VOGU-3710 file (C-alpha; in Angstrom, 3 decimals, decimal comma):
1> mdlaqtlksi> 66,634/161,735/1,808  66,465/158,399/-0,010  64,296/159,564/-2,895  63,655/156,106/-4,338  62,416/154,852/-0,961  60,340/158,005/-0,388  58,579/157,666/-3,740  57,366/154,193/-2,785  54,855/155,929/-0,485  53,138/157,587/-3,476
11> vsihalvpdd> 50,206/155,754/-5,079  47,974/156,506/-8,035  44,234/156,748/-7,398  41,469/155,877/-9,844  37,963/156,650/-8,574  34,552/155,974/-10,128  31,543/158,058/-9,147  27,849/157,296/-9,855  26,216/159,242/-12,671  23,614/160,666/-10,284
21> aftagglgte> 26,168/161,966/-7,759  25,883/165,650/-6,846  29,470/166,336/-7,979  29,316/164,233/-11,159  28,543/167,190/-13,416  31,351/169,395/-12,146  34,059/166,881/-11,299  33,164/163,987/-13,586  32,368/160,358/-12,900  35,906/159,071/-13,473
31> ragsgvvird> 38,701/160,771/-11,559  42,417/160,120/-11,439  45,144/161,475/-9,225  47,521/160,479/-6,470  47,786/159,908/-2,758  50,374/159,343/-0,046  50,547/156,436/2,380  50,650/157,979/5,883  49,884/154,851/7,918  49,681/151,159/7,144
41> glvltigyli> 46,935/150,943/4,513  45,844/154,581/4,955  46,249/156,988/2,027  45,939/160,766/2,230  44,783/162,541/-0,915  42,865/165,592/-2,074  39,187/165,189/-1,338  37,698/166,039/-4,722  39,204/162,875/-6,196  37,160/160,601/-3,936
51> teadriwlrs> 34,067/162,665/-3,079  31,010/160,419/-3,663  33,193/157,671/-5,166  31,791/154,144/-4,846  34,795/152,373/-6,414  38,452/153,212/-5,853  41,651/151,528/-6,995  45,147/152,247/-5,698  48,185/151,542/-7,872  51,664/151,339/-6,360
61> sdgrltqgha> 54,735/152,460/-8,286  55,533/148,834/-9,144  52,113/148,402/-10,795  50,234/146,477/-8,097  46,494/147,243/-7,819  44,611/147,311/-4,521  40,961/148,187/-4,025  40,282/151,117/-1,707  37,417/152,642/0,221  36,615/156,367/0,535
71> laydqdtgfg> 36,965/156,610/4,292  36,528/160,355/4,773  36,683/163,760/3,155  36,740/167,151/4,805  35,260/170,012/2,814  36,910/172,703/4,954  40,532/171,623/4,423  40,106/169,693/1,186  41,722/166,504/2,505  40,437/163,015/1,726
81> lvqalgrldl> 41,337/159,623/3,177  41,299/156,256/1,420  41,505/152,978/3,297  43,127/150,162/1,343  41,002/147,005/1,379  44,027/144,786/0,834  47,674/144,828/1,827  49,620/147,684/0,305  52,983/146,677/1,736  54,239/150,235/1,198
91> palelgsasr> 56,163/152,487/3,589  54,317/155,324/5,305  55,684/158,820/4,793  56,450/160,779/7,949  54,456/163,981/8,424  56,474/167,190/8,599  55,309/170,752/9,138  54,496/173,314/6,478  54,695/176,059/9,100  58,492/175,819/8,953
101> aeigdpvila> 58,630/176,028/5,172  60,036/179,215/3,670  59,889/180,767/0,229  62,789/179,400/-1,794  62,934/176,058/0,012  63,586/173,133/-2,337  60,790/170,565/-2,414  59,606/167,605/-4,416  56,017/167,274/-5,625  55,413/163,588/-6,318
111> ggdagqyvra> 52,372/162,118/-8,028  51,249/160,065/-10,982  52,227/156,594/-12,150  55,674/155,085/-11,649  56,857/157,659/-9,121  56,682/160,767/-11,292  57,939/163,864/-9,513  59,006/167,454/-10,048  61,858/169,190/-8,261  60,427/172,557/-7,315
121> qivarqtfag> 60,638/175,451/-4,888  58,133/177,088/-2,617  57,416/180,347/-4,425  54,631/181,762/-2,238  52,512/181,152/0,825  49,335/183,168/1,104  45,583/183,064/1,539  43,724/181,195/-1,178  40,007/181,627/-1,861  38,368/179,109/-4,190
131> yweylledal> 35,255/179,861/-6,211  33,414/176,877/-4,664  33,120/178,381/-1,121  36,589/177,314/-0,002  39,286/179,203/1,854  42,806/178,366/3,019  44,411/180,964/5,260  47,985/179,832/4,526  48,268/177,864/1,283  51,596/176,855/-0,232
141> ftapahplwg> 52,494/177,491/-3,879  55,272/175,668/-5,718  56,909/176,001/-9,128  57,691/174,624/-11,634  54,291/172,997/-11,702  53,626/169,262/-11,647  51,321/168,267/-14,537  49,629/165,628/-12,338  49,021/167,749/-9,266  45,804/166,306/-7,779
151> gaglidangr> 46,678/164,499/-4,544  50,433/164,715/-5,172  52,644/164,705/-2,095  54,744/167,769/-1,297  57,955/166,488/0,274  60,600/168,582/2,019  64,376/168,150/1,878  64,238/165,737/4,824  61,764/163,427/3,111  58,756/164,477/5,169
161> ligigsllvq> 55,276/165,168/3,835  54,349/168,846/4,192  51,325/169,144/1,899  48,946/167,655/-0,648  48,623/169,064/-4,165  45,255/170,586/-5,036  45,311/172,893/-8,061  47,204/174,294/-11,015  47,185/178,102/-10,851  48,896/180,994/-12,579
171> qmdedgqard> 50,966/183,508/-10,653  53,204/186,422/-11,505  56,911/185,824/-10,918  59,500/188,348/-9,733  59,858/189,677/-13,285  56,130/190,190/-13,740  55,773/187,165/-16,012  52,939/184,665/-15,635  54,017/181,205/-14,500  52,214/177,964/-13,713
181> anmvvpidll> 52,319/176,908/-10,071  50,700/174,280/-7,882  48,542/175,220/-4,913  49,181/172,837/-2,035  47,133/172,230/1,127  49,514/172,383/4,126  49,808/169,174/6,140  49,499/171,089/9,420  45,717/171,114/8,920  45,541/167,309/9,160
191> ppilddllsy> 46,634/166,319/12,711  43,872/168,309/14,496  41,145/166,522/12,502  42,676/163,118/11,747  41,176/161,232/14,693  37,678/162,501/13,824  38,105/161,546/10,177  39,213/158,049/11,132  36,453/157,565/13,703  33,483/159,302/12,096
201> gqvqrpprpw> 34,366/159,991/8,452  33,988/163,708/9,128  35,090/166,335/11,612  32,917/166,617/14,716  32,146/170,323/14,550  29,083/172,305/13,466  29,068/172,388/9,655  29,579/175,724/7,980  26,692/177,400/6,172  26,830/176,583/2,468
211> lglfsaeheg> 25,010/178,519/-0,260  25,864/176,611/-3,435  27,491/179,595/-5,130  30,345/179,581/-7,607  31,760/183,107/-7,507  34,741/185,094/-8,748  36,285/188,476/-8,062  35,795/190,889/-10,951  36,432/194,640/-11,170  36,457/195,137/-7,418
221> givvvsladd> 33,402/193,007/-6,735  32,215/189,430/-6,411  30,223/188,051/-9,327  28,053/184,919/-9,187  29,321/182,804/-12,074  27,017/179,814/-11,609  24,910/177,999/-9,035  24,692/174,473/-7,713  21,541/172,809/-9,035  18,879/172,818/-6,315
231> gpaaiagvrp> 21,336/174,445/-3,920  20,222/177,014/-1,339  21,127/180,087/-3,395  19,429/178,775/-6,543  16,253/177,960/-4,611  16,267/181,432/-3,031  16,430/183,119/-6,442  20,063/184,159/-6,773  21,028/184,350/-10,456  24,270/184,051/-12,436
241> gdviagiagr> 25,578/187,536/-13,075  24,418/188,895/-9,728  27,066/190,926/-7,915  27,425/190,184/-4,208  27,746/193,565/-2,495  27,381/192,463/1,112  25,802/190,318/3,795  23,142/191,818/6,049  24,219/195,340/5,170  27,937/194,745/5,664
251> dverltdfyr> 29,940/195,407/2,504  32,185/192,786/0,933  34,633/193,255/-1,927  36,767/190,121/-1,849  36,012/186,412/-1,698  38,036/186,075/1,495  35,848/188,658/3,247  32,686/187,079/1,863  33,546/183,612/3,139  34,661/184,796/6,573
261> mlwssgpaga> 31,498/186,833/6,969  29,323/183,979/5,703  30,848/181,410/8,051  30,602/183,767/11,041  26,830/183,968/10,518  26,220/180,695/12,368  26,179/176,984/11,516  24,573/175,397/8,473  20,891/176,267/8,406  21,444/179,921/9,287
271> eidlnlvreg> 19,542/182,387/7,112  21,854/184,649/5,148  20,702/188,033/3,860  22,596/188,634/0,639  22,823/192,188/-0,680  23,072/191,884/-4,456  23,310/194,174/-7,449  21,314/192,824/-10,374  21,399/194,672/-13,683  22,467/197,815/-11,845
281> rpvsvrvksa> 19,740/197,659/-9,194  20,085/196,631/-5,532  18,314/193,388/-4,621  18,100/191,597/-1,275  17,740/187,828/-1,166  17,408/185,733/1,991  19,060/182,327/1,604  18,522/179,488/4,047  21,968/177,947/4,097  22,590/174,197/4,163
291> nradflkkpr> 25,181/171,622/5,088  27,102/170,831/1,915  27,624/167,239/3,065  23,863/166,610/2,994  23,947/166,881/-0,813  26,680/164,269/-1,240  26,451/160,506/-1,477  28,003/158,867/1,550  30,858/156,388/1,139  29,766/152,787/0,636
301> lh> 30,317/150,479/3,580  32,373/147,386/2,850
//
């Protein structure tokens, strides 16, 4: 691999989001991260950087600025696409396959200004459940961690892109010590949806039911930490501190089970019967789910 040439495909992303955007409170109105050129003028990044953004700038490793447009973001995978509105004149990185990656494989996680990168290893691959109603069945984890992980490109030993950086997490190493690691979305999730994202800005499938819950596992249960303002769960009367015991009489103990059960209940709009424990007492709340995308500002047309 020609590392210097490979790093030319990495760009920095600076996105501005309106103050009244749905995600402004949680993700901020000014977001910075990275992306990877995968086609002429097309940049793949992590979706939270560009969700609801109305202004985007791309910076190449040699300092050139190019305006970009938030072309698409997919809430299920977490991927986002930015279309450059001027010539990038940067090489596209070839897509590899995360399915062939093994624990211990050497990788490079590249992101940030001026081609910053970290030489790392794949230290785990496992299911990841995010508190914001998000689930990856086979996420990659790398260490040591990159300090500028959002949208960073995970590159294998052959110089191919095998994932996009999403989070900084803590894991236990082989000696039982806590270590920082990066959670990476595997690139294999992109090819099946790429044509839809390019053509429609979203994947052409029934949207999943969304409740607007921010939850965490705690002491063998699932606790509601907070709620999206004016989201379905808040409107239905779910409260922070409620413990989610099940859906329609079926018990759940882990976020993974909760999400799978929720999404198997039907498309967005399905009514979800939540079995809660509130201050030690059982409570049932019926929530009319929604399409998360309906709460978000759509990308500006240029």
